[in-house]
NUVOVO-64046 format. One record per residue (C-alpha): residue number from 1; residue in one letter; x, y, z. Coordinates in pm, whole numbers, plus 50000, padded with zeros to 5 digits. Example, Ala and Ser with C-alpha at 12.3 -4.5 7.8 and 13.67 -1.06 7.14 Angstrom:
2
+-----+------+-------+-------+-------+
|  nr | rest |    c1 |    c2 |    c3 |
+-----+------+-------+-------+-------+
|   1 |    A | 51230 | 49550 | 50780 |
|   2 |    S | 51367 | 49894 | 50714 |
+-----+------+-------+-------+-------+
This chain:
223
+-----+------+-------+-------+-------+
|  nr | rest |    c1 |    c2 |    c3 |
+-----+------+-------+-------+-------+
|   1 |    X | 50035 | 50049 | 49973 |
|   2 |    X | 50076 | 50335 | 49937 |
|   3 |    X | 50242 | 50546 | 50288 |
|   4 |    X | 49984 | 50791 | 50236 |
|   5 |    X | 49754 | 50532 | 50219 |
|   6 |    X | 49845 | 50399 | 50490 |
|   7 |    X | 49838 | 50651 | 50726 |
|   8 |    X | 49501 | 50736 | 50635 |
|   9 |    X | 49442 | 50323 | 50749 |
|  10 |    X | 49586 | 50363 | 50979 |
|  11 |    X | 49434 | 50691 | 51163 |
|  12 |    X | 49049 | 50476 | 51057 |
|  13 |    X | 49136 | 50195 | 51215 |
|  14 |    X | 49335 | 50367 | 51484 |
|  15 |    X | 49007 | 50571 | 51526 |
|  16 |    X | 48813 | 50276 | 51535 |
|  17 |    X | 48962 | 50077 | 51806 |
|  18 |    X | 48906 | 50395 | 52009 |
|  19 |    X | 48528 | 50410 | 51946 |
|  20 |    X | 48476 | 50050 | 51996 |
|  21 |    X | 48685 | 50038 | 52337 |
|  22 |    X | 48517 | 50312 | 52395 |
|  23 |    X | 48210 | 50134 | 52357 |
|  24 |    X | 48309 | 49895 | 52629 |
|  25 |    X | 48444 | 49668 | 52393 |
|  26 |    X | 48780 | 49443 | 52423 |
|  27 |    X | 48961 | 49471 | 52057 |
|  28 |    X | 49229 | 49348 | 51894 |
|  29 |    X | 49375 | 49405 | 51539 |
|  30 |    X | 49518 | 49163 | 51317 |
|  31 |    X | 49698 | 49329 | 51024 |
|  32 |    X | 49588 | 48922 | 50808 |
|  33 |    X | 49337 | 48696 | 50812 |
|  34 |    X | 49631 | 48488 | 50981 |
|  35 |    X | 49704 | 48614 | 51282 |
|  36 |    X | 49354 | 48707 | 51277 |
|  37 |    X | 49302 | 48307 | 51325 |
|  38 |    X | 49641 | 48272 | 51549 |
|  39 |    X | 49418 | 48596 | 51800 |
|  40 |    X | 49191 | 48281 | 51848 |
|  41 |    X | 49366 | 48027 | 51950 |
|  42 |    X | 49453 | 48228 | 52218 |
|  43 |    X | 49128 | 48370 | 52291 |
|  44 |    X | 48941 | 48039 | 52317 |
|  45 |    X | 49096 | 47751 | 52477 |
|  46 |    X | 49089 | 47410 | 52402 |
|  47 |    X | 48798 | 47196 | 52460 |
|  48 |    X | 48560 | 47482 | 52557 |
|  49 |    X | 48194 | 47509 | 52371 |
|  50 |    X | 48170 | 47707 | 52119 |
|  51 |    X | 47912 | 47818 | 51764 |
|  52 |    X | 47929 | 48070 | 51530 |
|  53 |    X | 47666 | 48267 | 51341 |
|  54 |    X | 47666 | 48197 | 50960 |
|  55 |    X | 48043 | 48362 | 50825 |
|  56 |    X | 48189 | 48311 | 50613 |
|  57 |    X | 48471 | 48549 | 50701 |
|  58 |    X | 48530 | 48292 | 50986 |
|  59 |    X | 48583 | 48007 | 50674 |
|  60 |    X | 48812 | 48263 | 50502 |
|  61 |    X | 49022 | 48270 | 50822 |
|  62 |    X | 48994 | 47923 | 50937 |
|  63 |    X | 48895 | 47962 | 51258 |
|  64 |    X | 48632 | 47724 | 51123 |
|  65 |    X | 48828 | 47485 | 51073 |
|  66 |    X | 49020 | 47567 | 51450 |
|  67 |    X | 48675 | 47517 | 51621 |
|  68 |    X | 48614 | 47144 | 51455 |
|  69 |    X | 48901 | 47044 | 51573 |
|  70 |    X | 48977 | 47191 | 51848 |
|  71 |    X | 48628 | 47324 | 52098 |
|  72 |    X | 48339 | 47070 | 52180 |
|  73 |    X | 48167 | 47293 | 51883 |
|  74 |    X | 47833 | 47255 | 51761 |
|  75 |    X | 47781 | 47237 | 51446 |
|  76 |    X | 47528 | 47456 | 51253 |
|  77 |    X | 47725 | 47286 | 50878 |
|  78 |    X | 47665 | 46893 | 50971 |
|  79 |    X | 47463 | 46820 | 50592 |
|  80 |    X | 47161 | 46665 | 50653 |
|  81 |    X | 47038 | 46834 | 50950 |
|  82 |    X | 46726 | 46838 | 50967 |
|  83 |    X | 46620 | 47151 | 51090 |
|  84 |    X | 46447 | 47092 | 51394 |
|  85 |    X | 46798 | 46987 | 51448 |
|  86 |    X | 46909 | 47331 | 51383 |
|  87 |    X | 46682 | 47524 | 51576 |
|  88 |    X | 46833 | 47312 | 51797 |
|  89 |    X | 47193 | 47401 | 51794 |
|  90 |    X | 47070 | 47695 | 51768 |
|  91 |    X | 46962 | 47691 | 52071 |
|  92 |    X | 47220 | 47513 | 52290 |
|  93 |    X | 47435 | 47781 | 52082 |
|  94 |    X | 47306 | 47959 | 52358 |
|  95 |    X | 47467 | 47840 | 52696 |
|  96 |    X | 47781 | 47841 | 52476 |
|  97 |    X | 48156 | 47969 | 52618 |
|  98 |    X | 48254 | 48099 | 52235 |
|  99 |    X | 48111 | 48236 | 52034 |
| 100 |    X | 48228 | 48378 | 51731 |
| 101 |    X | 48075 | 48588 | 51437 |
| 102 |    X | 48144 | 48797 | 51185 |
| 103 |    X | 47905 | 49199 | 51144 |
| 104 |    X | 47760 | 49289 | 50862 |
| 105 |    X | 47926 | 49633 | 50928 |
| 106 |    X | 48108 | 49800 | 51206 |
| 107 |    X | 48138 | 50195 | 51245 |
| 108 |    X | 48375 | 50449 | 51311 |
| 109 |    X | 48228 | 50555 | 51658 |
| 110 |    X | 48224 | 50204 | 51775 |
| 111 |    X | 47849 | 50132 | 51670 |
| 112 |    X | 47767 | 49686 | 51576 |
| 113 |    X | 47538 | 49671 | 51250 |
| 114 |    X | 47407 | 49267 | 51175 |
| 115 |    X | 47090 | 49269 | 50952 |
| 116 |    X | 46974 | 48856 | 50977 |
| 117 |    X | 46704 | 48623 | 50857 |
| 118 |    X | 46660 | 48353 | 51110 |
| 119 |    X | 46786 | 48575 | 51449 |
| 120 |    X | 47003 | 48284 | 51601 |
| 121 |    X | 47290 | 48583 | 51563 |
| 122 |    X | 47149 | 48856 | 51642 |
| 123 |    X | 46981 | 48664 | 51936 |
| 124 |    X | 47352 | 48547 | 52075 |
| 125 |    X | 47477 | 48834 | 52005 |
| 126 |    X | 47293 | 49029 | 52212 |
| 127 |    X | 47246 | 48772 | 52512 |
| 128 |    X | 47327 | 48390 | 52656 |
| 129 |    X | 47673 | 48268 | 52556 |
| 130 |    X | 47941 | 48418 | 52768 |
| 131 |    X | 48215 | 48541 | 52592 |
| 132 |    X | 48137 | 48646 | 52194 |
| 133 |    X | 48471 | 48733 | 51960 |
| 134 |    X | 48404 | 48928 | 51688 |
| 135 |    X | 48614 | 48885 | 51339 |
| 136 |    X | 48574 | 49223 | 51070 |
| 137 |    X | 48781 | 49320 | 50833 |
| 138 |    X | 48826 | 49620 | 50723 |
| 139 |    X | 48647 | 49659 | 50423 |
| 140 |    X | 48343 | 49631 | 50632 |
| 141 |    X | 48510 | 49932 | 50857 |
| 142 |    X | 48276 | 50279 | 50741 |
| 143 |    X | 48161 | 50616 | 50935 |
| 144 |    X | 47829 | 50599 | 51037 |
| 145 |    X | 47527 | 50387 | 51069 |
| 146 |    X | 47331 | 50460 | 50786 |
| 147 |    X | 47655 | 50436 | 50555 |
| 148 |    X | 47627 | 50027 | 50709 |
| 149 |    X | 47255 | 50009 | 50589 |
| 150 |    X | 47377 | 50107 | 50288 |
| 151 |    X | 47678 | 49820 | 50296 |
| 152 |    X | 47460 | 49599 | 50368 |
| 153 |    X | 47117 | 49664 | 50137 |
| 154 |    X | 47478 | 49695 | 49810 |
| 155 |    X | 47716 | 49454 | 49965 |
| 156 |    X | 47648 | 49234 | 50208 |
| 157 |    X | 47277 | 49087 | 50114 |
| 158 |    X | 47328 | 49101 | 49764 |
| 159 |    X | 47646 | 48861 | 49811 |
| 160 |    X | 47452 | 48631 | 50127 |
| 161 |    X | 47170 | 48613 | 49851 |
| 162 |    X | 47377 | 48486 | 49556 |
| 163 |    X | 47574 | 48257 | 49780 |
| 164 |    X | 47193 | 48074 | 49941 |
| 165 |    X | 47103 | 48077 | 49624 |
| 166 |    X | 46760 | 48250 | 49728 |
| 167 |    X | 46536 | 48459 | 49481 |
| 168 |    X | 46535 | 48828 | 49625 |
| 169 |    X | 46495 | 49159 | 49469 |
| 170 |    X | 46896 | 49178 | 49522 |
| 171 |    X | 47002 | 48890 | 49375 |
| 172 |    X | 46867 | 49005 | 49029 |
| 173 |    X | 46962 | 49397 | 49051 |
| 174 |    X | 47298 | 49320 | 49295 |
| 175 |    X | 47175 | 49592 | 49560 |
| 176 |    X | 46851 | 49620 | 49789 |
| 177 |    X | 46770 | 49980 | 49756 |
| 178 |    X | 46742 | 50233 | 49414 |
| 179 |    X | 47132 | 50430 | 49387 |
| 180 |    X | 46854 | 50695 | 49323 |
| 181 |    X | 46689 | 50593 | 49648 |
| 182 |    X | 46567 | 50900 | 49904 |
| 183 |    X | 46733 | 50931 | 50178 |
| 184 |    X | 46382 | 50889 | 50434 |
| 185 |    X | 46348 | 50557 | 50258 |
| 186 |    X | 46671 | 50320 | 50352 |
| 187 |    X | 46557 | 50219 | 50606 |
| 188 |    X | 46243 | 50032 | 50372 |
| 189 |    X | 46257 | 49743 | 50329 |
| 190 |    X | 46222 | 49591 | 49915 |
| 191 |    X | 45999 | 49393 | 49841 |
| 192 |    X | 46157 | 49069 | 49830 |
| 193 |    X | 45837 | 48808 | 49934 |
| 194 |    X | 45874 | 48512 | 50194 |
| 195 |    X | 46215 | 48484 | 50038 |
| 196 |    X | 46404 | 48787 | 50256 |
| 197 |    X | 46669 | 48685 | 50443 |
| 198 |    X | 46697 | 49058 | 50564 |
| 199 |    X | 46408 | 48956 | 50870 |
| 200 |    X | 46595 | 49138 | 51222 |
| 201 |    X | 46850 | 49371 | 51237 |
| 202 |    X | 47019 | 49421 | 51581 |
| 203 |    X | 47206 | 49818 | 51594 |
| 204 |    X | 47492 | 49697 | 51911 |
| 205 |    X | 47621 | 50074 | 52042 |
| 206 |    X | 47786 | 50110 | 52454 |
| 207 |    X | 47796 | 49784 | 52633 |
| 208 |    X | 47784 | 49773 | 52990 |
| 209 |    X | 47952 | 49342 | 53050 |
| 210 |    X | 48256 | 49220 | 52999 |
| 211 |    X | 48130 | 48943 | 52648 |
| 212 |    X | 48260 | 49111 | 52389 |
| 213 |    X | 48552 | 49137 | 52206 |
| 214 |    X | 48672 | 49228 | 51829 |
| 215 |    X | 48930 | 49101 | 51595 |
| 216 |    X | 48938 | 49432 | 51321 |
| 217 |    X | 49152 | 49198 | 51094 |
| 218 |    X | 49342 | 49469 | 50850 |
| 219 |    X | 49245 | 49340 | 50487 |
| 220 |    X | 48883 | 49230 | 50353 |
| 221 |    X | 48735 | 48937 | 50479 |
| 222 |    X | 48402 | 48806 | 50385 |
| 223 |    X | 48067 | 49027 | 50261 |
+-----+------+-------+-------+-------+
C-alpha cells in the first residue's frame, strides 16, 4: 500500500478501535487473516464449548476448522441436518462458552450493525453465550450507521443471497435499494417477499458486560 494511504488507513483503524473501546468492547488488531486465527487460538481455550453465527469471514480465516478440531463445537454446518436439529443447535449456542461471528458493518463511532434472517445470530450476540468474539475485516468498517445500512443493502445481502441461491430482488438487481433512493426510504426493505434474508436487525452501541471482543482484520475478508 502507498505510504500516504497507509497513514490514512492506520488513522482509521485507531479511530475505530478507540471508539469501540470507549463503548465497552475489548479490541484487538490483526494485520492478516492468519494473525486473526492466532488471536482466536489465544482467546478460545481448547475443549471449551463453541458455536458460530453464519459467516464467510470465519471460514476464510480458518477459524471454523480450528473450532471443529480443538473445541466442543456445536456444528451448524453438518450435512443433512434437519430443520429441527438446526434449531436445537441454535438454542444450545446460547449457552456456549464462546460464540464467534463477524458483523455486517462496524462504524467509526464504535457501533456494530447486523441483519439476520432466522435471528439466531443476533439473539446470541445480544444475550446468552459467556463470550462473544467478532472477527471483522476493515472492508466492513464504515463512517456512520447510515453507511452501515447502505453497505448491507448494496454489498453484504446481495452477495449472501447469491451464495445461498435465494431468489430476491437483490439477486436480480445486485442491490437492494435504488441508486436514487430517497434517504427517508433507506431503512425500508425492498419487496423481497417470503424469500427475504433481512428480517431482524441488531444495532449495538455501548455495552456494559464483559462479554465482547472485537478482532479487526487489516485486510478485506468476508462480505
